[in-house]
C-alpha positions as CSV (number, residue, x, y, z in Angstrom):
1,M,0.0,0.0,0.0
2,A,1.3,3.4,-1.0
3,R,2.0,5.9,1.9
4,L,-0.6,8.6,2.1
5,P,0.5,12.3,2.1
6,A,0.1,13.7,5.6
7,T,-2.5,16.2,4.5
8,L,-4.2,16.6,1.1
9,S,-7.1,18.6,-0.3
10,I,-8.3,16.5,-3.2
11,T,-11.3,16.1,-5.5
12,A,-12.0,12.7,-7.1
13,M,-13.3,13.6,-10.5
14,V,-15.2,10.9,-12.4
15,P,-16.4,11.4,-16.0
16,C,-19.0,8.9,-17.0
17,Y,-21.2,8.1,-20.1
18,N,-23.8,5.4,-20.0
19,E,-22.2,3.6,-17.0
20,E,-25.3,2.5,-15.1
21,E,-23.9,-1.0,-14.6
22,C,-20.8,0.1,-12.7
23,I,-21.4,3.7,-11.4
24,E,-22.6,2.6,-7.9
25,Q,-19.7,0.2,-7.5
26,A,-17.3,2.9,-8.7
27,Y,-18.7,5.3,-6.0
28,L,-18.2,2.7,-3.3
29,E,-14.6,1.9,-4.3
30,I,-13.6,5.6,-4.8
31,K,-15.3,6.7,-1.6
32,K,-13.3,4.0,0.3
33,E,-10.0,5.6,-0.8
34,I,-10.7,9.3,-1.3
35,Y,-12.4,9.7,2.1
36,R,-9.2,8.7,3.8
37,Y,-8.4,12.4,3.2
38,E,-10.5,14.6,5.4
39,D,-10.6,17.5,2.9
40,S,-12.0,15.5,-0.1
41,E,-15.0,15.3,-2.4
42,I,-16.3,13.2,-5.3
43,L,-17.4,15.0,-8.5
44,F,-19.3,13.1,-11.1
45,I,-19.4,14.5,-14.7
46,D,-22.3,12.9,-16.6
47,D,-21.5,13.3,-20.2
48,G,-25.0,13.3,-21.5
49,S,-25.8,9.7,-20.6
50,T,-29.0,8.2,-22.1
51,D,-29.3,5.3,-19.5
52,R,-29.9,5.5,-15.7
53,T,-26.4,6.8,-14.9
54,L,-27.6,10.3,-13.9
55,E,-30.5,8.9,-11.9
56,I,-28.1,6.7,-9.9
57,I,-25.6,9.6,-9.4
58,K,-28.4,11.9,-8.1
59,R,-29.5,9.2,-5.6
60,I,-25.9,8.9,-4.4
61,A,-25.6,12.7,-4.0
62,V,-28.8,12.8,-1.9
63,S,-27.3,10.3,0.6
64,D,-23.7,11.7,0.6
65,P,-23.2,15.5,1.0
66,R,-19.6,15.1,-0.2
67,V,-20.8,14.1,-3.7
68,A,-21.3,16.7,-6.4
69,Y,-22.4,16.2,-10.0
70,L,-22.7,18.0,-13.3
71,S,-24.9,16.7,-16.1
72,F,-24.3,17.8,-19.7
73,A,-27.0,18.7,-22.1
74,R,-25.7,16.2,-24.6
75,N,-22.6,14.0,-25.1
76,F,-19.7,16.5,-25.5
77,G,-16.9,13.9,-25.2
78,L,-14.3,12.9,-22.6
79,E,-12.1,16.0,-23.1
80,S,-15.0,18.3,-22.4
81,A,-16.1,16.2,-19.4
82,F,-12.8,16.4,-17.5
83,T,-12.4,20.1,-18.6
84,A,-15.6,20.8,-16.7
85,G,-14.4,18.6,-13.8
86,F,-11.2,20.7,-13.4
87,A,-13.3,23.9,-13.6
88,Y,-15.6,22.9,-10.8
89,A,-13.3,20.9,-8.6
90,S,-13.1,22.8,-5.3
91,K,-10.0,21.2,-3.8
92,E,-6.3,21.9,-4.3
93,W,-5.7,18.7,-6.2
94,T,-7.8,16.7,-8.6
95,V,-7.5,13.0,-9.4
96,Q,-9.2,11.8,-12.5
97,L,-10.7,8.3,-12.3
98,D,-12.7,6.1,-14.6
99,A,-16.2,4.9,-13.8
100,D,-15.3,1.5,-15.1
101,L,-12.7,1.0,-12.3
102,Q,-10.0,0.0,-14.8
103,S,-7.7,2.3,-12.9
104,P,-7.9,1.0,-9.3
105,P,-8.8,3.8,-6.9
106,A,-6.4,2.4,-4.3
107,E,-3.5,3.4,-6.7
108,L,-4.4,7.1,-6.4
109,H,-2.3,7.4,-3.2
110,R,0.8,6.5,-5.2
111,L,0.1,9.3,-7.6
112,A,-0.8,11.8,-4.9
113,G,2.3,11.0,-2.8
114,R,4.6,11.4,-5.8
115,A,3.0,14.8,-6.7
116,V,3.4,16.2,-3.2
117,E,6.9,14.8,-2.4
118,G,8.3,15.8,-5.8
119,D,6.6,19.1,-6.0
120,Y,5.0,18.2,-9.4
121,D,2.0,19.9,-11.0
122,A,0.8,16.6,-12.5
123,V,1.5,12.9,-12.1
124,F,0.3,10.5,-14.7
125,A,-0.3,6.8,-14.3
126,V,1.5,4.4,-16.7
127,R,-0.7,1.3,-16.9
128,R,1.2,-1.9,-16.0
129,S,-0.1,-5.0,-17.7
130,R,-2.8,-3.0,-19.5
131,Q,-6.1,-4.9,-19.6
132,D,-7.5,-3.4,-22.8
133,P,-8.2,-4.9,-26.3
134,W,-5.1,-5.3,-28.5
135,Y,-6.1,-2.5,-30.9
136,R,-6.3,0.0,-28.0
137,R,-2.9,-0.9,-26.7
138,L,-1.3,-0.9,-30.1
139,G,-3.2,2.3,-31.1
140,T,-2.0,4.3,-28.1
141,R,1.6,3.2,-28.4
142,G,1.6,3.8,-32.1
143,H,0.1,7.3,-32.1
144,Q,2.2,8.4,-29.2
145,A,5.4,7.1,-30.9
146,I,4.5,9.0,-34.1
147,A,3.7,12.2,-32.1
148,T,6.9,12.2,-30.0
149,R,9.5,10.7,-32.4
150,I,8.4,12.0,-35.8
151,L,6.2,15.1,-35.2
152,G,8.2,16.5,-32.2
153,I,5.2,16.8,-29.9
154,E,6.1,16.7,-26.2
155,L,4.0,14.2,-24.2
156,P,4.2,12.4,-20.9
157,V,5.1,9.1,-22.6
158,H,2.5,6.3,-22.1
159,A,0.5,8.6,-19.8
160,S,-3.1,7.7,-19.2
161,V,-6.2,9.7,-18.1
162,F,-5.6,8.4,-14.6
163,R,-3.7,11.3,-13.1
164,V,-3.4,13.6,-10.1
165,V,-3.2,17.3,-11.2
166,R,-2.8,20.5,-9.3
167,T,-6.3,22.0,-9.9
168,A,-5.1,25.5,-10.6
169,V,-2.7,24.2,-13.3
170,A,-5.4,22.0,-14.8
171,R,-7.7,25.0,-15.1
172,K,-4.9,27.0,-16.8
173,V,-4.6,24.2,-19.3
174,A,-8.4,24.0,-19.8
175,D,-8.5,27.8,-20.4
176,C,-5.9,27.8,-23.2
177,E,-7.4,28.9,-26.4
178,V,-6.3,25.8,-28.5
179,S,-8.3,24.7,-31.5
180,T,-7.8,21.1,-30.5
181,P,-8.3,20.5,-26.8
182,Y,-5.8,17.8,-25.8
183,F,-4.7,17.9,-22.2
184,I,-1.5,15.8,-22.2
185,A,-0.1,17.8,-25.2
186,T,-1.1,21.2,-23.8
187,L,0.3,20.7,-20.3
188,P,4.0,20.7,-21.3
189,L,3.4,23.8,-23.5
190,I,2.6,26.0,-20.4
191,G,5.7,24.8,-18.5
192,A,4.0,22.6,-16.0
193,R,6.2,20.1,-14.1
194,Y,5.1,16.5,-14.6
195,T,6.2,12.9,-14.2
196,T,4.8,9.4,-14.5
197,V,4.3,6.5,-12.1
198,E,3.6,2.9,-13.0
199,T,0.3,1.7,-11.6
200,A,-1.8,-1.5,-11.8
201,H,-4.6,-1.8,-14.4
202,S,-7.7,-3.9,-14.2
203,A,-10.2,-5.3,-16.7
204,R,-13.5,-3.4,-17.0
205,S,-15.8,-4.1,-14.0
206,A,-19.0,-4.0,-16.1
207,G,-20.5,-2.4,-19.2
208,R,-18.9,-1.9,-22.6
209,G,-15.9,0.2,-23.6
210,K,-16.6,3.4,-25.5
211,W,-13.4,3.5,-27.7
212,S,-13.7,2.2,-31.3
213,L,-11.0,2.0,-33.9
214,G,-12.6,5.0,-35.7
215,K,-12.6,7.1,-32.5
216,L,-8.9,6.1,-31.8
217,F,-8.0,7.2,-35.3
218,R,-9.7,10.6,-35.0
219,H,-8.2,11.1,-31.6
220,A,-4.7,10.5,-33.1
221,I,-5.3,12.8,-36.1
222,D,-6.5,15.6,-33.7
223,L,-3.2,15.3,-31.8
224,F,-1.0,15.3,-34.9
225,V,-2.8,18.2,-36.6
226,G,-3.5,20.2,-33.5
227,F,0.0,20.3,-32.1
228,S,2.4,20.0,-35.1
229,Y,2.9,21.5,-38.5
230,R,5.4,18.7,-39.5
231,P,2.6,16.7,-41.3
232,L,2.4,19.5,-43.8
233,A,6.2,19.3,-44.5
234,L,6.0,15.5,-44.8
235,V,3.1,15.9,-47.4
236,Y,5.1,18.5,-49.3
237,V,8.1,16.1,-49.5
238,A,5.8,13.2,-50.6
239,A,4.1,15.4,-53.2
240,A,7.4,16.5,-54.6
241,A,8.7,13.0,-54.8
242,A,5.5,11.9,-56.5
243,A,5.8,14.7,-59.0
244,A,9.4,13.9,-59.7
245,A,8.6,10.2,-60.3
246,A,5.7,11.2,-62.6
247,A,8.0,13.5,-64.6
248,A,10.6,10.8,-64.9
249,A,7.9,8.4,-66.1
250,L,6.7,10.9,-68.7
251,A,10.3,11.4,-69.9
252,I,11.1,7.8,-70.4
253,G,7.6,6.4,-71.1
254,H,7.0,7.6,-74.7
255,G,3.9,5.6,-75.3
256,D,4.2,3.1,-72.5
257,V,0.5,3.4,-71.4
258,P,0.8,1.3,-68.2
259,L,3.8,3.3,-67.0
260,L,2.1,6.6,-67.7
261,A,-1.1,5.5,-66.1
262,T,0.7,4.4,-63.0
263,A,2.5,7.8,-62.8
264,S,-0.8,9.6,-63.2
265,V,-2.4,7.6,-60.4
266,V,0.6,8.2,-58.1
267,L,0.6,12.0,-58.8
268,H,-3.2,12.3,-58.2
269,A,-3.0,10.2,-55.0
270,A,-0.3,12.5,-53.6
271,G,-2.4,15.6,-54.6
272,L,-5.5,14.2,-52.9
273,G,-3.5,13.3,-49.8
274,A,-2.2,16.9,-49.6
275,L,-5.7,18.3,-50.1
276,A,-7.1,16.1,-47.3
277,L,-4.4,17.2,-44.9
278,L,-4.9,20.9,-45.7
279,A,-8.6,20.4,-45.2
280,R,-7.9,19.0,-41.7
281,Y,-5.9,22.1,-40.8
282,L,-8.7,24.3,-42.1
283,V,-11.1,22.4,-39.8
284,R,-8.7,23.1,-37.0
285,I,-8.9,26.8,-37.7
286,M,-12.7,26.7,-38.0
287,R,-13.0,25.0,-34.6
288,G,-10.9,27.6,-33.0
289,S,-13.0,30.5,-34.4
290,A,-16.4,29.0,-34.1
291,G,-17.0,30.3,-30.6
292,L,-19.1,27.3,-29.5
293,P,-18.9,26.3,-25.8
294,R,-17.0,23.1,-25.0
295,Y,-19.9,21.9,-22.9
296,Q,-23.3,23.0,-21.5
297,I,-24.7,21.9,-18.2
298,R,-28.3,20.9,-17.9
299,E,-28.4,19.8,-14.3
300,A,-26.1,20.1,-11.3
301,N,-26.2,20.2,-7.5
302,I,-23.6,22.9,-7.2
303,P,-23.5,26.5,-8.5
304,V,-22.8,26.7,-12.2
305,R,-21.4,29.7,-14.1
306,P,-23.9,31.4,-16.4
307,R,-21.7,30.7,-19.5
308,D,-21.9,27.0,-18.7
309,D,-25.6,26.8,-17.8
310,L,-27.9,25.8,-20.7
311,Y,-30.7,27.7,-19.0
312,A,-28.8,30.7,-17.9
313,Y,-31.0,33.1,-19.9
314,Q,-34.3,31.4,-19.0
315,N,-35.4,34.1,-16.5
316,E,-33.4,37.0,-18.0
317,P,-35.2,40.0,-19.6
318,T,-35.3,40.0,-23.3
319,G,-33.4,43.3,-23.6
320,R,-36.1,44.9,-25.7
321,V,-36.8,48.6,-25.0
322,T,-40.5,49.6,-24.8
323,P,-40.9,52.5,-27.3
324,G,-41.9,55.8,-25.8
325,P,-43.5,58.8,-27.5
326,M,-41.8,59.9,-30.7
327,L,-39.8,63.1,-30.3
328,Q,-40.7,65.7,-33.0
329,T,-38.4,68.5,-34.0
330,G,-39.6,71.4,-36.2
331,N,-42.8,71.4,-38.2
332,L,-43.3,68.1,-39.9
333,P,-45.9,67.8,-42.6
């Protein structure tokens, strides 16, 4: 058992989406560990669940005054869920935990102890003997390797979302005006001190995982395009090489139809690839300028900022001015 820091003010933040089968067990397991710290709370972020997840959370909150919750108006995604969690956590430190209990709550003391003793702003768990499908393990390692070794993006290597973060620093990261919100890539950019600690990892306690191959791919592309311009340089090199190969084929082809056709296909494929990547960068710019909120809260048992409240303007005046008598100047016809 990891040694507990002498004193710690900490929020256990738990994003959840359609976790009715395991949310109650998650509460009991997390409560057992986090309440070992006198100044602690549990904050559930319901990411627009369509099952009984919110109903169960509300029942828990009624029976336990140290439980707070926020419920989104729709499914905004994991990044938005923990962004809201960091914004509304009331303690000095925040530990992010999964509702599926794959990251054992008992391991949070190891992360918290390292953060306090080493004076770090964030400590990330590196999952030992990771209990996830092969494509998730391979996908995570692959896209992080590409990001760090090829694209030059600084990341806490093999870091997971199980982490203890100084709440003030986490809020600073969340407030950064980045077109692609990506916590572990933004944290190093602001100069935060971080490290990693190896922790145990368990199989899902109940329910189904939410990560598909398509979602993993989109997540990786968001990281690559959102935090590096090197993909553009790589595409330029590939396009130049394809153009040179096509020119060579044209020079030596002289009626060789298969060779010329192959050169044309290669050249067009390189052009389409470059256009696709440029379109992705344009989407990045549009996201940053759209001005849409990252999340909107429909229900909560704690005070919510007007900008985050879906119904903030429900009882506000319309702002219309009742017209008074028209002022007349001079002799009008």
